[in-house]
N, C-alpha and C positions, 0 to 999 in steps of 0.2 A: 263733861258738861260744865259750861261756865256759870257763874253766879247769876248773871242777867237772864240767861235762858231758863235756869231753874226757877227764878221768880216768875218769869213769863208763864211757865207751865203751871205753877201753883195758882197763878191768877186766873188763867183761862181754862185749866182742866184738860181732860183728854182730847186729843185731836179727832177730827172727823174727816171722812173722804180721803184717807191716807193712800198715797201712791209712792212706791219706792222710786228713787231717782237712778236711772241706769248709768253705768260707768261712762257710756258715750257722752251723756249730757255733762257729767262732771268734767270730762276731758275737754269738751267743747268750750265750756265757760271758764276754764282754769285761769286764763290770763285776762278775763273780761269782767269778772265779778269778784268781790272780796273773798279772801280765804275763809273768813268766819262764816259767811253765808253758805259757801260750799260745804263746810263742815256740818252746818245744820242740815243741809240737804242730805248729806251722806248718812247722818245718824237718824234723822226724823222724817225724811222724804218731803214731798209736796203735800200739804194738807191744810185744813181749816182749824182755827182755834177759837175758843170762846163760843162753841156751838155754831161756828160759821161766821162770826163777826169779823175775823181777820184771817187772811189766807196767804201763805207762802206758795207761790205758783211757778209753773214752768214757763219761762219767758217766751219760749218758742210758740206757745199756744196763743200768745197775745201780740205777736208781731203786727198783725193787721190793725189791732187797736192802737198801738203806739204810732204806727204810720198814719192812721186816720187823725190822731190828735196833733202830732208834731212833725210828721214826715217832711223832710226838706227844710225845716225852719230853724234848725239848730246846727251848731258846729261840733256836736258830740254824737256818739252812738248810744242810744238809750235802750235799756232792757227792763221790762216790767217785771219786778221781782215779788211784789206783794200788792194786795188790794183789800178793801173793806167790803162788807156786805152791801153797802149802799153806793159803791163806786168811787171811793177815794183810792186813787192809784199812786203807787210808789215806784218810780222809775230810777234805775241806776245808770249814771253816766260813765260809760266804759273808759273814756279818756281822762275825764276830770275828777272822777270819784265824787261826784255830786249826786244828791238825791233830788229828783224833780217830783214834787207832790202835786197831783192834779185832782181837784174835787170835781169829778165829772158831772155831778148833779147840778152844779151852778157855774161850770166852766171857769174855774179860777185855779191859779197855780202858784206854787212857791218853790224857788230853787235854793238849795242849801249852798254853803260855801264849798269850794273844791277841797279835795283831800291831798295832802302833801306826800303821804307814804302809806304803806300797808297797814300800819298801826291805826292811823286816822281812819282809813277805810273800814277796818274792822269795828272801830268805835262807832262809826256811823250806823252800821248794821245794828249794833246793840242799842243805839239811840232810837232807831226805828221801832224796835220792840218796846222800849220804854214809852215811846209816843203812843203806840197802840194800846198800852195798858192804862195810860193816864189821861188821854184826851177823849173827847166825846165823839168817837168815830161811829158810834151807833145812833147818833142824832136823837137820843132819848126815845127811840122807837124800836130798837132791835128786839128786846124781849117780847114786846107785844106782837111785833111782826112774826117772830118765830112761833109764838103760841097760836097765832091766827092762821098764818100761811104755811107753816111747817118748816122743817129744816131745809137749808139750801143744799143742793148737790154741788159738786166741785166746779161745775160750769155755769152756776146760776148766781143771781144777785137779786136784791129787792130794789125795785125801781118805781118811781112815782109816775102815775098815769092819770092825767096828763103830766108831762115833765115840768119841773119847776121853772125852767127857762121859757115855757110856753104859758106861764101863768098858773100852773098847778100849785097846790098847797101841800106842805110837808105834814100830812096827816095819815094816820094808819089806814083809813078807808080808801086812800088813793095809792096804796102800795100793791104791787103784784110781784110774784116770782117770775123772773125773766131770764132768758139766756144772756149771760154776761157779755160775751163777745158782741152779739148782735145789738144789745141795748147800748153798750158803751160806744160803739161806732155811730149809732143813731144820735146819741147825745153830742158827739163831736161835730155833728153837722148842723146843730141847732143854733149855736152862738159862737162868736169869736172867743178864743181862749185868752183871758186877761189875768194879769198878776193880782195877787192880794195886795191891798193897800198896806203900807208899812205899819199902820196902827191897827190893822185887822187882828183881833184877838185869836182868830182861827189859824193865822199863819204859823207854820212850823218853824221853830227856832232851833237850829242844830249848829 
């Protein structure tokens, strides 16, 4: 286990919703995703961390979500490799080695620089874990949401009802536990996906 993942586990504690990754999936994604990520899959499986705040996921289960958000609009093939409890999505660009971050709850995205080689790709995966540990991906609501609504299953997320893009407000009383795939696809249909502004403090810098 490398140092970054050790710190990640110390920060987020025991995983939830663990599912082992079959050998067929490791083989399928061998030349499509970073070696470091596949090593994490092999050792730790697909699961949630921080009580469900951050999830490493099976990309095959989110193909419809990726297609709904960016289908046909890019020159790369993207795989959703991780997500937050509130629908911040992390997509890996198979050809460029870039990470496309989509904040689904307000339809904004940020695209990292491409990777030149395998070392840079592995470093990007470790940077993603650091991002999850150090940024406010819980929107200052996660602990309250978990206490009020309960733990998320591996296919669930916390969603605002009404959605923020429809004028809803980011308050605990407007959160519900929802099916992640269904809600993420619904959010993709509400507003055009737009980039973060360069001076947006929420934009990911990798």
